[in-house]
Wavefront OBJ file of the C-alpha trace (Angstrom):
o trace
v -56.611 76.363 2.771
v -58.400 73.989 0.440
v -61.646 75.322 -0.989
v -64.408 72.731 -1.393
v -66.769 73.994 -4.080
v -67.402 77.346 -2.389
v -65.409 79.171 0.251
v -64.810 77.655 3.634
v -67.491 78.343 6.194
v -66.791 81.225 8.524
v -67.178 78.855 11.459
v -64.374 76.711 10.039
v -62.197 79.795 9.587
v -62.605 80.710 13.240
v -62.345 77.156 14.521
v -59.233 76.628 16.581
v -57.203 73.465 16.589
v -57.224 71.410 19.751
v -54.012 70.449 21.523
v -54.339 66.876 20.244
v -54.697 68.052 16.645
v -51.677 70.344 16.933
v -49.691 67.469 18.474
v -50.178 64.991 15.641
v -50.018 67.587 12.852
v -46.612 68.854 13.939
v -45.304 65.458 15.045
v -45.956 64.300 11.475
v -42.858 65.981 9.885
v -40.578 64.248 12.403
v -41.325 60.929 10.698
v -39.306 62.124 7.694
v -36.081 62.789 9.601
v -32.935 60.829 8.655
v -31.485 58.424 11.188
v -29.179 61.039 12.803
v -27.088 58.235 14.290
v -29.922 57.225 16.636
v -30.702 53.917 14.936
v -28.592 51.611 12.845
v -28.046 48.004 11.878
v -29.687 45.279 13.920
v -29.690 41.513 13.598
v -32.890 41.870 11.559
v -31.682 44.588 9.200
v -31.216 48.358 9.103
v -33.923 50.500 10.665
v -35.040 54.010 9.810
v -35.755 56.571 12.511
v -39.388 56.522 11.356
v -39.618 52.872 12.463
v -39.246 54.111 16.045
v -41.352 57.258 15.683
v -44.315 55.653 13.933
v -45.787 54.062 17.076
v -46.202 57.343 19.025
v -47.645 58.868 15.853
v -50.239 56.098 15.671
v -51.345 56.876 19.214
v -51.547 60.622 18.590
v -53.491 60.320 15.351
v -55.801 57.558 16.632
v -56.992 59.863 19.409
v -58.157 62.374 16.782
v -59.872 59.942 14.435
v -63.471 60.589 13.457
v -65.227 57.322 12.635
v -68.557 58.802 11.530
v -69.547 58.660 7.882
v -68.244 56.753 4.898
v -65.287 58.393 3.211
v -63.452 57.741 -0.042
v -60.649 56.042 1.876
v -63.110 53.453 3.191
v -63.210 51.927 -0.291
v -59.495 51.244 -0.121
v -59.604 49.246 3.121
v -61.088 45.949 1.766
v -58.415 45.638 -0.917
v -55.634 46.324 1.564
v -57.027 43.759 3.999
v -57.339 41.159 1.244
v -53.739 41.737 0.173
v -52.500 41.566 3.752
v -54.431 38.323 4.358
v -53.132 36.662 1.198
v -49.551 37.827 1.847
v -49.775 36.434 5.379
v -50.926 33.041 4.091
v -48.164 32.645 1.486
v -45.595 33.876 3.999
v -46.612 31.344 6.642
v -46.146 28.615 4.028
v -42.413 29.388 3.799
v -41.543 26.810 6.463
v -43.594 24.176 4.620
v -42.381 24.847 1.082
v -38.688 25.513 1.800
v -36.233 23.447 3.809
v -34.523 25.876 6.125
v -32.728 24.893 9.317
v -34.180 27.838 11.220
v -37.071 30.295 11.021
v -35.016 33.369 10.194
v -36.468 33.817 6.696
v -40.008 33.446 8.019
v -39.358 35.902 10.829
v -37.882 38.531 8.486
v -40.826 38.196 6.112
v -43.376 38.483 8.931
v -41.543 41.496 10.333
v -41.701 43.226 6.943
v -45.401 42.366 6.647
v -46.075 43.862 10.074
v -44.299 47.042 9.010
v -46.488 47.119 5.889
v -49.573 46.895 8.100
v -48.323 49.543 10.565
v -47.447 52.127 7.912
v -50.640 51.373 6.011
v -52.698 51.815 9.173
v -50.916 55.099 9.892
v -51.781 56.387 6.424
v -55.469 55.455 6.706
v -55.789 56.901 10.222
v -54.250 60.136 8.956
v -57.137 60.480 6.518
v -59.672 59.782 9.263
v -58.086 62.426 11.494
v -58.708 65.170 8.904
v -62.060 66.083 10.397
v -62.780 69.381 8.688
v -61.407 72.052 6.385
v -59.465 73.709 9.196
v -57.455 70.540 9.872
v -56.972 69.931 6.146
v -55.572 73.434 5.746
v -53.113 72.862 8.585
v -52.169 69.464 7.177
v -50.889 71.185 4.027
v -48.366 72.967 6.221
v -47.414 69.660 7.831
v -46.764 68.162 4.390
v -44.690 71.213 3.431
v -42.644 70.892 6.619
v -42.160 67.190 5.874
v -40.875 68.158 2.429
v -38.431 70.642 3.947
v -37.159 68.018 6.405
v -36.731 65.458 3.601
v -34.970 67.891 1.273
v -32.541 69.077 3.944
v -31.854 65.489 5.016
v -31.044 64.437 1.449
v -28.879 67.513 0.900
v -26.628 66.953 3.899
v -26.440 63.168 4.233
v -27.847 61.702 1.030
v -24.969 62.008 -1.447
v -24.052 58.445 -2.363
v -20.710 59.170 -4.021
v -19.354 60.895 -0.901
v -20.842 58.636 1.746
v -18.740 57.406 4.659
v -19.472 55.181 7.610
v -20.199 58.243 9.728
v -22.575 59.843 7.239
v -24.186 56.464 6.553
v -25.326 56.296 10.178
v -26.618 59.871 9.994
v -28.483 59.582 6.707
v -31.339 57.531 5.336
v -31.157 53.780 4.926
v -31.885 53.979 1.184
v -31.436 57.403 -0.387
v -32.877 56.196 -3.708
v -36.204 55.340 -2.065
v -36.188 58.671 -0.212
v -35.521 60.413 -3.521
v -38.701 58.836 -4.910
v -40.528 59.924 -1.760
v -39.298 63.463 -2.413
v -40.777 63.234 -5.916
v -44.140 62.156 -4.461
v -44.253 65.018 -1.972
v -42.969 67.542 -4.503
v -45.479 66.556 -7.197
v -48.403 66.840 -4.786
v -47.338 70.184 -3.324
v -46.605 71.576 -6.776
v -50.064 70.439 -7.882
v -51.741 72.248 -4.988
v -49.827 75.405 -5.821
v -50.552 75.242 -9.553
v -54.240 74.567 -8.949
v -54.398 77.570 -6.602
v -55.885 75.517 -3.796
v -53.746 77.167 -1.122
v -55.026 80.600 -0.104
v -52.814 81.240 2.915
v -49.703 83.234 2.007
v -47.776 81.519 4.813
v -48.692 78.087 3.418
v -47.678 79.101 -0.110
v -44.294 80.272 1.146
v -43.786 76.990 3.001
v -44.661 75.014 -0.128
v -42.205 76.993 -2.250
v -39.439 76.398 0.312
v -40.361 72.704 0.459
v -40.273 72.322 -3.322
v -36.877 74.019 -3.555
v -35.527 71.826 -0.733
v -36.870 68.647 -2.329
v -35.462 69.395 -5.778
v -31.999 70.371 -4.517
v -31.872 67.514 -2.004
v -32.956 64.950 -4.586
v -30.403 66.219 -7.105
v -27.564 66.033 -4.582
v -28.595 62.550 -3.412
v -27.976 61.201 -6.949
v -31.162 59.119 -6.893
v -31.982 58.729 -10.573
v -35.244 56.928 -9.839
v -36.475 59.967 -7.961
v -35.443 62.258 -10.827
v -37.464 60.275 -13.359
v -40.408 60.016 -10.962
v -40.380 63.761 -10.304
v -40.229 64.572 -14.016
v -43.177 62.251 -14.635
v -45.269 63.809 -11.846
v -44.558 67.400 -12.877
v -45.038 66.461 -16.532
v -48.532 65.227 -15.708
v -49.258 68.528 -13.962
v -48.185 70.464 -17.049
v -50.236 68.172 -19.293
v -53.413 68.533 -17.235
v -52.816 72.199 -16.507
v -52.697 73.199 -20.174
v -51.182 76.490 -21.247
v -51.655 78.183 -17.891
v -49.208 80.610 -16.393
v -48.004 78.084 -13.803
v -47.446 75.341 -16.403
v -45.583 77.660 -18.756
v -43.440 78.866 -15.865
v -42.484 75.278 -14.940
v -41.660 74.435 -18.569
v -39.540 77.565 -18.986
v -37.743 77.289 -15.631
v -36.891 73.577 -15.798
v -34.028 73.801 -18.366
v -32.510 76.764 -16.532
v -32.688 74.929 -13.212
v -31.118 71.753 -14.614
v -28.340 73.813 -16.199
v -27.596 75.464 -12.843
v -27.530 72.078 -11.095
v -25.230 70.638 -13.742
v -22.882 73.618 -13.378
v -22.708 73.969 -9.599
v -23.425 70.431 -8.305
v -20.508 68.014 -8.933
v -22.577 65.040 -7.785
v -25.421 65.835 -10.178
v -22.961 66.427 -12.999
v -21.179 63.126 -12.368
v -24.443 61.207 -12.225
v -25.693 62.738 -15.463
v -22.424 61.942 -17.247
v -22.616 58.372 -15.974
v -26.221 58.038 -17.160
v -25.574 59.270 -20.685
v -22.285 57.478 -21.246
v -21.650 54.052 -22.707
v -20.296 51.933 -19.868
v -19.816 49.008 -22.260
v -19.493 49.046 -26.043
v -22.624 46.910 -26.355
v -24.719 49.184 -24.158
v -27.057 51.848 -25.501
v -26.656 55.614 -25.264
v -28.300 55.666 -21.798
v -27.268 53.628 -18.764
v -30.419 51.792 -17.656
v -28.889 50.152 -14.574
v -29.657 46.698 -15.984
v -33.401 47.167 -15.443
v -34.541 45.447 -18.697
v -32.366 42.409 -17.952
v -33.660 42.209 -14.379
v -37.246 42.461 -15.617
v -36.749 39.672 -18.163
v -35.112 37.485 -15.534
v -37.988 38.212 -13.141
v -40.489 36.960 -15.723
v -38.566 33.686 -15.896
v -38.457 33.411 -12.102
v -42.201 34.026 -11.878
v -42.915 30.853 -13.843
v -41.480 28.700 -11.047
v -44.244 29.722 -8.600
v -47.000 31.697 -10.359
v -49.746 31.147 -7.750
v -48.203 31.303 -4.298
v -45.018 33.201 -5.037
v -42.110 32.855 -2.637
v -43.537 34.730 0.353
v -43.658 38.409 1.242
v -40.119 39.858 1.180
v -38.703 36.340 0.825
v -35.721 36.491 -1.515
v -32.418 34.705 -2.044
v -32.019 31.448 -0.106
v -33.869 28.654 -1.899
v -36.202 31.006 -3.771
v -33.975 31.653 -6.771
v -34.787 35.380 -6.591
v -32.105 38.025 -6.569
v -31.251 39.325 -3.058
v -31.924 42.889 -4.236
v -35.084 41.949 -6.084
v -36.155 42.627 -9.659
v -35.922 46.432 -9.288
v -39.607 46.656 -10.199
v -42.067 46.871 -7.314
v -45.074 45.533 -9.191
v -43.204 42.586 -10.682
v -41.720 41.886 -7.256
v -45.214 41.608 -5.772
v -46.065 38.959 -8.359
v -42.835 37.126 -7.572
v -43.348 37.174 -3.795
v -47.144 36.881 -3.430
v -48.067 35.166 -6.681
v -50.744 36.125 -9.169
v -53.481 36.815 -6.554
v -51.233 39.116 -4.526
v -49.915 40.904 -7.602
v -53.412 41.506 -8.945
v -54.587 42.790 -5.559
v -51.683 45.231 -5.424
v -52.516 46.472 -8.922
v -56.153 46.809 -7.845
v -55.071 48.982 -4.883
v -53.192 51.334 -7.177
v -56.069 51.428 -9.674
v -58.442 52.257 -6.850
v -56.159 55.092 -5.746
v -56.318 56.468 -9.278
v -60.112 56.187 -9.272
v -60.503 57.848 -5.871
v -58.531 60.852 -7.079
v -60.961 61.187 -9.994
v -64.113 60.987 -7.882
v -66.659 63.793 -7.720
v -65.619 64.735 -4.183
v -61.932 64.988 -5.105
v -62.648 67.003 -8.250
v -64.820 69.486 -6.388
v -62.064 69.864 -3.796
v -59.456 70.379 -6.520
v -57.378 67.430 -5.296
v -57.727 65.207 -8.356
v -54.749 66.466 -10.358
v -52.298 66.866 -7.407
v -53.133 63.394 -6.065
v -52.806 61.748 -9.468
v -49.516 63.539 -10.112
v -48.160 62.105 -6.860
v -49.477 58.648 -7.801
v -47.792 58.805 -11.223
v -44.521 59.776 -9.548
v -44.888 56.800 -7.204
v -45.703 54.411 -10.075
v -42.688 55.518 -12.094
v -40.506 55.258 -8.989
v -41.824 51.754 -8.328
v -41.108 50.636 -11.882
v -37.615 52.119 -11.773
v -36.496 50.028 -8.824
v -37.897 51.379 -5.541
v -40.139 49.235 -3.344
v -43.196 50.294 -1.345
v -42.996 47.745 1.435
v -43.625 48.886 4.985
v -41.601 52.091 4.929
v -41.819 55.851 5.064
v -42.012 55.898 1.241
v -45.262 53.962 1.317
v -46.559 56.176 4.117
v -45.764 59.335 2.119
v -48.036 58.169 -0.714
v -50.918 57.515 1.675
v -50.203 60.834 3.402
v -50.580 62.913 0.232
v -53.793 60.982 -0.443
v -55.086 61.642 3.089
v -57.008 64.814 2.214
v -58.622 63.052 -0.748
v -59.421 59.930 1.291
v -60.996 62.032 4.038
v -63.712 63.377 1.720
v -67.250 61.942 1.897
v -68.089 59.308 -0.670
v -71.760 60.126 -1.244
v -73.047 62.761 -3.667
v -76.544 64.257 -3.756
v -78.365 67.162 -5.394
v -80.005 70.224 -3.828
v -82.323 72.939 -5.185
v -82.250 76.636 -4.560
v -85.278 78.946 -4.581
v -85.065 79.430 -8.341
v -85.285 75.716 -8.921
v -81.742 75.297 -10.162
v -80.232 71.942 -9.305
v -76.777 72.001 -7.794
v -74.606 68.939 -7.341
v -73.023 68.889 -3.872
v -71.118 66.459 -1.727
v -72.707 65.229 1.475
v -71.059 66.484 4.617
v -68.975 69.254 3.074
v -69.165 72.694 4.673
v -69.956 74.257 1.286
v -73.274 72.413 1.163
v -74.269 73.714 4.581
v -73.311 77.264 3.623
v -75.504 77.161 0.527
v -78.427 75.802 2.513
v -78.200 78.684 4.940
v -77.723 81.327 2.240
v -80.460 80.307 -0.172
v -82.731 78.364 2.208
v -82.209 75.324 0.074
v -84.367 72.261 0.279
v -82.661 68.935 -0.191
v -83.483 66.720 -3.132
v -82.411 63.209 -2.190
v -82.472 61.979 -5.790
v -78.944 61.755 -7.122
v -78.494 63.586 -10.409
v -78.137 61.224 -13.392
v -74.847 62.788 -14.436
v -73.559 62.569 -10.873
v -74.583 58.915 -10.638
v -72.756 58.150 -13.878
v -69.612 59.865 -12.640
v -69.722 58.018 -9.333
v -70.139 54.674 -11.035
v -67.148 55.268 -13.281
v -64.764 56.510 -10.612
v -65.523 54.937 -7.249
l 1 2 3 4 5 6 7 8 9 10 11 12 13 14 15 16 17 18 19 20 21 22 23 24 25 26 27 28 29 30 31 32 33 34 35 36 37 38 39 40 41 42 43 44 45 46 47 48 49 50 51 52 53 54 55 56 57 58 59 60 61 62 63 64 65 66 67 68 69 70 71 72 73 74 75 76 77 78 79 80 81 82 83 84 85 86 87 88 89 90 91 92 93 94 95 96 97 98 99 100 101 102 103 104 105 106 107 108 109 110 111 112 113 114 115 116 117 118 119 120 121 122 123 124 125 126 127 128 129 130 131 132 133 134 135 136 137 138 139 140 141 142 143 144 145 146 147 148 149 150 151 152 153 154 155 156 157 158 159 160 161 162 163 164 165 166 167 168 169 170 171 172 173 174 175 176 177 178 179 180 181 182 183 184 185 186 187 188 189 190 191 192 193 194 195 196 197 198 199 200 201 202 203 204 205 206 207 208 209 210 211 212 213 214 215 216 217 218 219 220 221 222 223 224 225 226 227 228 229 230 231 232 233 234 235 236 237 238 239 240 241 242 243 244 245 246 247 248 249 250 251 252 253 254 255 256 257 258 259 260 261 262 263 264 265 266 267 268 269 270 271 272 273 274 275 276 277 278 279 280 281 282 283 284 285 286 287 288 289 290 291 292 293 294 295 296 297 298 299 300 301 302 303 304 305 306 307 308 309 310 311 312 313 314 315 316 317 318 319 320 321 322 323 324 325 326 327 328 329 330 331 332 333 334 335 336 337 338 339 340 341 342 343 344 345 346 347 348 349 350 351 352 353 354 355 356 357 358 359 360 361 362 363 364 365 366 367 368 369 370 371 372 373 374 375 376 377 378 379 380 381 382 383 384 385 386 387 388 389 390 391 392 393 394 395 396 397 398 399 400 401 402 403 404 405 406 407 408 409 410 411 412 413 414 415 416 417 418 419 420 421 422 423 424 425 426 427 428 429 430 431 432 433 434 435 436 437 438 439 440 441 442 443 444 445 446 447 448 449 450 451 452 453 454 455 456 457
């Protein structure tokens, strides 16, 4: 379980999950399944299995949403709505600004924008459905199961060098993006384990299995973006963890693990040799996949429409943009939604960073795991993976769900000895202290607490 300041209340320990809570918590890992041959290419593109499963999930989680109180996630909603509104406007202008014979480009862009809204809504509702510590504790197991599903899926059907038409229909649409998603899940789960925020032995075992599955699956899938993202996320954990036993263990075990992968995984070995070999005489010692050239070209393309962009997910055609994009998510947002949309997207990510550093998140011990996952996502986005409406975007909001479900307001209380204790409104720990010490509430926010809130929220 996650401990919020003090131990969980005994009433929360004994509280049983309702059937509706069990339904959405254990339906959640199914969203991370590969396609399994059930979905494939349509006239509007290739679908993931999650595109079909997300609608029932929305219904299940919406029935368990608690709307009372203002949470940390509430501060993220205005920015997301502003971005969605601006992206909708510039997308609707496609038919006015470009001379197409049909509305196919507009329809594809609107479809992608709807998927962005659906997956974003699913992520925010997930946070609202985490009503108490008991549900948050169970949600850790759901995330671990999702990691196991993702790792196994990448291991069996994610190897790009050995892909066939049959395995393509069974696997993920884009194994590189799923590899980055694995890095996000792995960094968050590793952070929870290193911070000792999981007391249940069963949950710790699930997390260890999930981390092993994610690392092996990502290595076999040959997704270099996910490798770099995972190293960045775990590196942040080691940096913030200091010289603790868990950090030293990760540092010592990493070279051994990479050596074993290089020895026994032909796909990993081939990918590493390709990365550190000179494909052309003029290239450097490391194969960068042409990312610097794509970034420089994207800067030139941005100058043609710096305000409105080309429209959400509107590439190729008359836009002048590469069909596969700039291989940089943040630059791509500037190219497609202009300066306002790009700045709003950066503001969303900055707000996510700030929410993880809030007083509520720090007291819950979720600050470092959430930020590690965010760093992994940022590195993955800059290395070529996009967070449009997809399961990758949903995974980032899912690992932030526990943090976003925390109350946003902080106040101070006094015990009988007159000592002032900073607590978070609505947390079970505050109620437990009131009952134990017969505390009387002091509604004045502590100066240091007020300063911390102002700098983080």
